[in-house]
MISEPA-586146 format. One line per 2 residues: for each residue x, y, z of C-alpha. Coordinates in Angstrom, 1 decimal, always signed. Example, Ala and Ser with C-alpha at 12.3 -4.5 7.8 and 13.67 -1.06 7.14 Angstrom:
BEGIN
+12.3,-4.5,+7.8 ~ +13.7,-1.1,+7.1
END
This chain:
BEGIN
+148.4,+73.0,+117.8 ~ +149.1,+76.1,+120.0
+152.2,+78.1,+119.5 ~ +153.9,+80.3,+122.1
+152.1,+83.5,+123.1 ~ +153.7,+85.8,+125.7
+150.8,+88.3,+125.7 ~ +150.5,+89.8,+129.2
+154.0,+88.7,+130.2 ~ +156.1,+91.1,+128.1
+155.4,+94.1,+126.0 ~ +153.6,+93.4,+122.7
+156.7,+94.0,+120.5 ~ +158.7,+91.3,+122.4
+155.7,+88.9,+122.4 ~ +155.3,+89.3,+118.6
+159.0,+88.8,+117.9 ~ +159.1,+85.8,+120.1
+156.1,+84.2,+118.3 ~ +157.8,+84.8,+115.0
+161.1,+83.2,+116.2 ~ +159.3,+80.1,+117.6
+157.4,+79.6,+114.3 ~ +160.7,+80.0,+112.4
+162.3,+77.3,+114.6 ~ +159.4,+75.0,+113.9
+159.5,+75.5,+110.2 ~ +163.2,+75.8,+109.7
+164.3,+72.8,+111.8 ~ +167.5,+74.6,+112.6
+169.1,+76.2,+115.6 ~ +171.0,+78.7,+113.3
+169.4,+82.2,+113.6 ~ +171.0,+83.1,+110.3
+169.5,+80.0,+108.5 ~ +165.9,+80.5,+109.8
+165.8,+84.3,+109.3 ~ +164.5,+85.2,+105.8
+165.9,+88.8,+105.9 ~ +168.8,+90.6,+107.4
+166.3,+92.7,+109.5 ~ +164.6,+89.5,+110.8
+168.0,+88.1,+111.7 ~ +169.0,+91.3,+113.6
+165.6,+91.3,+115.4 ~ +166.0,+87.7,+116.5
+169.5,+88.4,+117.9 ~ +168.1,+91.4,+119.8
+165.3,+89.3,+121.2 ~ +167.6,+86.7,+122.6
+169.8,+89.3,+124.2 ~ +166.9,+91.3,+125.6
+167.0,+91.2,+129.4 ~ +163.2,+91.7,+129.6
+162.7,+88.3,+128.0 ~ +163.8,+86.0,+130.9
+164.1,+82.3,+131.2 ~ +161.4,+82.2,+133.8
+158.9,+84.0,+131.5 ~ +159.6,+81.5,+128.7
+159.3,+78.5,+131.0 ~ +156.1,+79.8,+132.6
+154.5,+80.3,+129.2 ~ +155.3,+76.7,+128.2
+154.3,+75.1,+131.5 ~ +151.0,+77.1,+131.7
+149.9,+75.7,+128.3 ~ +150.7,+72.2,+129.6
+148.7,+72.9,+132.8 ~ +145.6,+73.8,+130.8
+146.0,+70.8,+128.5 ~ +146.0,+68.1,+131.2
+142.7,+69.1,+132.9 ~ +140.7,+66.0,+133.7
+143.3,+63.6,+132.4 ~ +145.6,+61.0,+133.9
+149.2,+61.7,+132.9 ~ +152.7,+60.3,+132.9
+155.4,+62.8,+133.9 ~ +158.8,+61.7,+132.4
+161.9,+63.1,+134.1 ~ +165.4,+63.1,+132.8
+168.6,+65.1,+132.7 ~ +171.0,+66.1,+129.9
+173.5,+68.8,+129.1 ~ +174.5,+71.1,+126.3
+178.2,+71.2,+125.6 ~ +179.8,+74.1,+123.7
+183.4,+73.1,+124.3 ~ +184.4,+72.9,+120.6
+183.7,+76.6,+120.1 ~ +184.3,+77.9,+123.6
+186.8,+80.4,+122.2 ~ +184.0,+82.7,+120.9
+181.8,+82.4,+124.0 ~ +181.7,+85.4,+126.4
+182.9,+84.6,+129.9 ~ +180.5,+84.7,+132.9
+177.3,+84.6,+130.8 ~ +175.5,+81.6,+132.2
+177.8,+78.8,+131.2 ~ +180.0,+76.5,+133.4
+181.7,+73.2,+133.6 ~ +179.8,+70.0,+132.7
+180.5,+66.3,+132.6 ~ +181.4,+66.0,+128.9
+184.8,+66.2,+127.3 ~ +186.6,+64.7,+130.3
+185.1,+67.2,+132.7 ~ +186.6,+70.0,+130.5
+183.3,+70.8,+128.8 ~ +181.6,+74.1,+129.1
+177.8,+74.6,+128.9 ~ +174.8,+74.0,+131.1
+172.8,+71.2,+132.6 ~ +169.1,+70.6,+131.7
+166.5,+68.7,+133.7 ~ +163.1,+68.4,+132.0
+159.7,+66.9,+132.8 ~ +157.6,+65.9,+129.8
+153.9,+65.0,+130.1 ~ +152.1,+62.3,+128.2
+148.5,+61.0,+128.5 ~ +148.6,+57.8,+130.5
+146.3,+56.0,+128.0 ~ +147.0,+57.3,+124.6
+150.6,+58.7,+125.3 ~ +149.7,+61.9,+123.6
+152.3,+64.6,+124.5 ~ +150.6,+67.4,+126.4
+153.8,+69.4,+126.9 ~ +156.5,+70.2,+129.4
+155.7,+70.7,+133.1 ~ +159.2,+71.6,+134.3
+162.4,+73.0,+132.9 ~ +165.5,+73.5,+135.0
+168.7,+74.9,+133.6 ~ +171.8,+75.4,+135.7
+175.5,+75.5,+135.7 ~ +178.0,+74.1,+138.1
+180.6,+76.0,+140.1 ~ +183.9,+76.3,+138.3
+185.7,+74.5,+141.2 ~ +183.1,+71.7,+141.0
+183.5,+70.8,+144.7 ~ +181.1,+67.8,+144.3
+184.0,+65.7,+142.9 ~ +186.0,+66.0,+146.1
+183.5,+65.2,+148.8 ~ +181.6,+62.2,+150.2
+178.2,+62.7,+148.6 ~ +176.7,+59.7,+150.4
+176.7,+61.6,+153.8 ~ +175.6,+65.0,+152.4
+171.8,+65.8,+152.5 ~ +170.1,+65.5,+149.2
+168.9,+69.1,+149.4 ~ +172.6,+70.1,+149.2
+173.3,+68.0,+146.1 ~ +172.6,+68.2,+142.4
+170.4,+65.1,+142.8 ~ +167.7,+67.2,+144.5
+166.6,+68.0,+140.9 ~ +164.6,+64.7,+140.9
+162.4,+65.7,+143.8 ~ +162.2,+69.4,+142.7
+161.1,+68.3,+139.3 ~ +158.3,+66.2,+140.8
+157.2,+68.9,+143.1 ~ +157.2,+71.6,+140.4
+155.4,+69.3,+138.0 ~ +152.7,+68.5,+140.6
+151.9,+72.2,+141.0 ~ +151.6,+72.6,+137.2
+149.6,+69.4,+136.8 ~ +147.3,+69.8,+139.8
+144.2,+69.7,+137.5 ~ +145.1,+66.3,+136.3
+143.2,+63.3,+137.8 ~ +146.4,+61.4,+138.5
+150.1,+61.9,+138.0 ~ +152.6,+59.0,+137.5
+156.2,+60.1,+137.8 ~ +158.7,+58.0,+135.8
+162.4,+58.2,+136.3 ~ +165.5,+56.1,+135.4
+168.1,+54.8,+137.8 ~ +169.3,+58.3,+138.9
+166.0,+58.8,+140.6 ~ +166.5,+55.9,+142.9
+167.1,+58.1,+146.0 ~ +166.2,+57.0,+149.5
+164.9,+60.5,+150.3 ~ +162.5,+60.4,+147.4
+161.2,+56.9,+148.4 ~ +160.5,+58.4,+151.8
+158.5,+61.1,+150.1 ~ +156.2,+58.8,+148.2
+152.6,+59.9,+148.7 ~ +149.7,+57.7,+149.4
+146.9,+60.0,+148.2 ~ +145.7,+57.9,+145.2
+146.6,+60.7,+142.9 ~ +150.4,+60.9,+142.8
+152.5,+57.8,+142.0 ~ +156.1,+56.9,+141.1
+157.8,+54.4,+138.9 ~ +161.6,+54.4,+139.2
+164.2,+52.0,+137.8 ~ +166.1,+50.3,+140.6
+169.7,+51.3,+140.9 ~ +170.8,+50.2,+144.5
+170.6,+46.7,+146.0 ~ +168.9,+48.1,+149.2
+168.4,+46.2,+152.4 ~ +164.8,+45.1,+153.0
+162.9,+44.8,+156.3 ~ +163.9,+41.1,+156.8
+167.6,+41.8,+156.5 ~ +168.0,+40.5,+153.0
+169.0,+42.6,+149.9 ~ +166.4,+43.2,+147.2
+168.3,+41.2,+144.5 ~ +168.4,+38.1,+146.8
+164.8,+38.3,+147.6 ~ +163.8,+38.7,+143.9
+165.8,+35.5,+143.2 ~ +163.4,+33.6,+145.5
+160.3,+35.4,+144.3 ~ +157.8,+33.3,+142.3
+157.3,+34.2,+138.6 ~ +153.7,+35.3,+138.1
+153.6,+35.2,+134.3 ~ +155.2,+35.9,+131.0
+154.7,+38.1,+128.0 ~ +156.4,+38.7,+124.6
+158.2,+41.9,+123.8 ~ +159.0,+43.0,+120.3
+162.6,+44.3,+120.2 ~ +163.4,+46.4,+117.1
+166.8,+46.3,+115.4 ~ +169.0,+49.3,+116.1
+170.2,+51.6,+113.3 ~ +173.8,+50.5,+113.7
+173.2,+46.8,+113.2 ~ +174.4,+45.9,+116.7
+171.0,+44.6,+117.7 ~ +168.9,+42.4,+115.5
+165.1,+42.4,+115.5 ~ +163.7,+39.7,+117.8
+160.8,+38.8,+120.0 ~ +161.9,+38.5,+123.7
+160.1,+36.3,+126.1 ~ +159.9,+38.1,+129.4
+159.1,+36.8,+132.9 ~ +157.5,+38.9,+135.5
+157.9,+39.0,+139.3 ~ +156.3,+41.2,+142.0
+157.9,+41.9,+145.4 ~ +156.2,+44.0,+148.1
+158.5,+45.2,+150.8 ~ +160.0,+48.1,+152.7
+163.6,+49.2,+152.4 ~ +166.0,+50.3,+155.2
+168.0,+53.5,+155.4 ~ +171.4,+53.2,+153.6
+174.1,+52.6,+156.2 ~ +176.1,+55.8,+155.2
+173.0,+58.0,+154.8 ~ +172.2,+60.9,+157.1
+171.0,+59.6,+160.4 ~ +168.2,+62.1,+160.6
+166.4,+60.2,+157.8 ~ +163.7,+57.8,+158.8
+165.1,+54.2,+159.1 ~ +162.3,+52.7,+157.1
+159.9,+53.9,+154.6 ~ +156.3,+52.9,+153.7
+155.6,+49.8,+151.8 ~ +156.7,+49.8,+148.1
+156.4,+47.3,+145.3 ~ +159.2,+46.2,+142.9
+158.2,+44.9,+139.5 ~ +160.9,+42.8,+137.8
+160.8,+41.8,+134.2 ~ +163.6,+39.8,+132.7
+164.3,+38.1,+129.3 ~ +164.6,+34.4,+129.5
+165.6,+33.6,+126.0 ~ +168.3,+36.1,+124.9
+170.3,+35.3,+121.8 ~ +173.9,+34.0,+122.3
+176.4,+36.7,+123.5 ~ +173.5,+39.2,+124.1
+172.8,+40.5,+127.6 ~ +169.1,+39.8,+128.5
+166.7,+42.7,+128.9 ~ +166.2,+43.3,+132.6
+164.3,+46.0,+134.5 ~ +163.6,+46.2,+138.2
+161.0,+49.0,+138.8 ~ +160.2,+50.5,+142.2
+156.7,+51.8,+142.3 ~ +154.1,+53.2,+144.7
+151.3,+52.1,+142.5 ~ +149.2,+49.2,+143.7
+150.3,+46.0,+141.9 ~ +148.5,+42.8,+142.7
+148.2,+41.0,+139.4 ~ +150.2,+40.3,+136.2
+147.9,+42.8,+134.4 ~ +148.9,+45.5,+137.0
+152.6,+44.7,+136.5 ~ +152.3,+44.8,+132.7
+150.8,+48.3,+133.1 ~ +153.7,+49.5,+135.2
+156.2,+48.1,+132.6 ~ +154.3,+49.7,+129.7
+154.3,+53.1,+131.5 ~ +158.0,+52.8,+132.1
+158.6,+52.0,+128.4 ~ +157.2,+55.4,+127.6
+160.5,+56.8,+128.8 ~ +161.8,+56.5,+125.2
+159.9,+59.7,+124.5 ~ +162.1,+61.9,+126.6
+165.2,+60.2,+125.2 ~ +164.0,+61.0,+121.7
+163.3,+64.5,+122.8 ~ +166.9,+65.1,+123.8
+168.1,+63.4,+120.7 ~ +166.1,+65.8,+118.5
+167.2,+68.8,+120.6 ~ +170.9,+68.1,+120.7
+171.9,+65.9,+117.8 ~ +169.7,+64.7,+114.9
+167.8,+67.8,+114.0 ~ +168.3,+71.1,+115.9
+171.9,+70.4,+117.2 ~ +171.7,+73.1,+119.9
+175.4,+72.6,+120.6 ~ +176.3,+74.0,+117.2
+174.6,+77.4,+117.7 ~ +176.7,+80.4,+116.8
+175.4,+82.6,+119.6 ~ +178.1,+84.0,+121.9
+176.5,+84.3,+125.3 ~ +175.3,+81.6,+127.6
+172.1,+83.5,+128.5 ~ +171.0,+83.7,+124.8
+171.9,+80.1,+124.3 ~ +169.8,+79.1,+127.3
+166.8,+81.0,+126.1 ~ +167.1,+79.7,+122.6
+167.3,+76.2,+124.0 ~ +164.1,+76.7,+125.9
+162.3,+77.9,+122.8 ~ +163.6,+74.9,+120.9
+162.4,+72.5,+123.6 ~ +158.9,+73.9,+123.1
+159.4,+73.3,+119.3 ~ +160.4,+69.7,+119.9
+157.1,+69.0,+121.8 ~ +155.2,+70.4,+118.8
+157.1,+68.0,+116.6 ~ +156.1,+65.1,+118.9
+152.5,+66.2,+118.6 ~ +152.6,+66.1,+114.8
+154.2,+62.6,+114.9 ~ +151.6,+61.4,+117.3
+148.7,+62.8,+115.3 ~ +149.8,+61.0,+112.2
+148.7,+57.7,+113.8 ~ +145.8,+58.4,+116.2
+143.8,+61.3,+114.8 ~ +140.8,+60.0,+112.7
+141.4,+60.3,+109.0 ~ +138.2,+62.4,+108.5
+139.5,+65.2,+110.8 ~ +140.9,+68.0,+108.7
+144.4,+69.3,+109.2 ~ +143.4,+72.9,+109.9
+142.0,+71.9,+113.3 ~ +145.2,+70.1,+114.5
+148.1,+71.8,+112.8 ~ +149.6,+75.1,+111.8
+150.0,+74.6,+108.0 ~ +148.5,+77.4,+106.0
+146.2,+76.9,+103.0 ~ +149.1,+78.0,+100.7
+151.3,+75.4,+102.3 ~ +148.6,+72.8,+101.8
+148.3,+73.8,+98.2 ~ +152.0,+73.2,+97.7
+151.7,+69.8,+99.5 ~ +149.0,+68.8,+97.0
+151.3,+69.4,+94.1 ~ +154.1,+67.5,+95.9
+151.7,+64.6,+96.6 ~ +151.4,+64.0,+92.8
+155.1,+63.9,+92.5 ~ +155.7,+61.4,+95.4
+152.8,+59.1,+94.6 ~ +154.4,+55.9,+93.1
+153.4,+54.0,+90.0 ~ +151.8,+51.2,+91.9
+148.8,+51.4,+94.2 ~ +151.0,+50.3,+97.2
+153.2,+53.3,+96.8 ~ +150.4,+55.9,+96.6
+149.2,+58.1,+99.4 ~ +146.2,+56.2,+100.9
+144.9,+59.0,+103.1 ~ +142.2,+61.6,+102.7
+143.6,+64.9,+101.4 ~ +144.4,+67.5,+104.0
+144.3,+65.1,+107.0 ~ +147.4,+64.9,+109.2
+148.1,+61.3,+107.9 ~ +148.1,+62.6,+104.4
+150.6,+65.4,+105.2 ~ +152.9,+63.1,+107.2
+152.9,+60.5,+104.4 ~ +154.2,+63.2,+102.0
+156.8,+64.5,+104.5 ~ +157.9,+60.9,+105.1
+158.4,+60.4,+101.4 ~ +160.3,+63.7,+101.1
+162.5,+62.5,+104.0 ~ +163.5,+59.3,+102.3
+160.8,+56.8,+103.3 ~ +159.9,+54.5,+100.3
+156.2,+54.4,+100.9 ~ +155.6,+50.6,+101.1
+153.0,+49.4,+103.6 ~ +155.4,+46.6,+104.6
+158.1,+49.0,+105.5 ~ +158.3,+50.3,+109.1
+156.6,+53.7,+109.5 ~ +158.9,+56.7,+109.2
+160.6,+57.8,+112.4 ~ +161.2,+61.2,+113.8
+164.4,+61.9,+112.0 ~ +162.9,+61.0,+108.6
+159.8,+63.1,+109.1 ~ +161.7,+66.1,+110.2
+164.2,+65.7,+107.3 ~ +161.1,+65.7,+105.1
+159.6,+68.8,+106.8 ~ +162.9,+70.7,+106.4
+163.0,+69.7,+102.7 ~ +159.4,+70.8,+102.3
+160.0,+74.3,+103.6 ~ +163.0,+74.6,+101.2
+160.8,+73.6,+98.3 ~ +158.0,+75.8,+99.6
+160.2,+78.9,+99.7 ~ +160.9,+78.6,+95.9
+157.3,+77.6,+95.1 ~ +155.9,+80.7,+96.9
+158.3,+83.0,+95.0 ~ +157.3,+81.4,+91.7
+153.6,+81.7,+92.5 ~ +154.0,+85.3,+93.5
+155.8,+86.1,+90.2 ~ +153.1,+84.4,+88.2
+150.2,+86.3,+89.8 ~ +151.7,+89.8,+89.2
END
């Protein structure tokens, strides 16, 4: 696992302090500079770093994306795009004015913060998270004129929605050494201009969830044509229960349709746009046996990939399902673990830079979670993680504590493999250890990792005292 290294981009002192802060974020699982700094001097140094004008957002982003660029060489990748926002409305009184913050959608349009558009890269076969190919952070004008204009007649290049095409273009430059790039976007990416921009180069593809019931070449709307399209097959989809009890675990029977067509220019769109784009395919998958009073699962996916068979369609659906990764990414960043919106920093510029560093940390967490399942048991942890020998020694002692009385509750993995470590962290996070129980999720593992570093701090002090 490679941690941030700004060597060559900034002076060595700043690079060293930056590496220390990123490591502290990873170990501390907290956005609080005070909480992750072990000494007052370290705390002061971290604050100075975040306020240092020589450490710019572009330098941080370039370092993150360059690592991703190297990692994807020779691989086929999924590029997941999505937008979120950081809202600091509840402690806006202590924020300095005109320091990189502005109005956002939250809190009844009274929020203050910044918008984030990310592109996360996964391997198209294994779904291993290679990194981040694009980060865009921006603020809106205080007058927010977009609320008082007819957005449908304004060119996309003059609207906030240009972020979807810009994210693709920026990512394609970073990922140019990949063998193929499949862009995946939710409904907001259903933009006519972007459909016009689909490439037919057998390297760059798109999968976008349909939002608009567009007119097709024969004068019928997409929804109507799909109604009369023949079902080509079915498959079963395991639906997990949600944590709030609103959705029960079930197996959904899904039917699949394929429609190949072209779409016409929206009636109110700019007239200089082409009236008709190249051929696209729509893959529809819909649940046919939903429980009573439950809306059926239903996706309609626009794609530039070639889809001729049920197997092709199932691959498109599977790739789209990988979107949960970027949703989980934002959940870890904003709510369940780091809670970026609770940061005590007082300037928008420092909050933005800290957010970028934390995004990099979230990717590293994803890599640990992935490795727990797919890396061979015989591969030692030193080759895939950042745990020190001293930390592994502490984990060995903790493993004895968390092994249960029965064989089913004992750590089944080889010592010092990633699976062995994650089993311990899961137990420390509250997982019970039964094979019949669902594997621990991100929140449980991160809770355990945070608990581990709390224990390790005391363990290291005690060990130091005993060796004197």
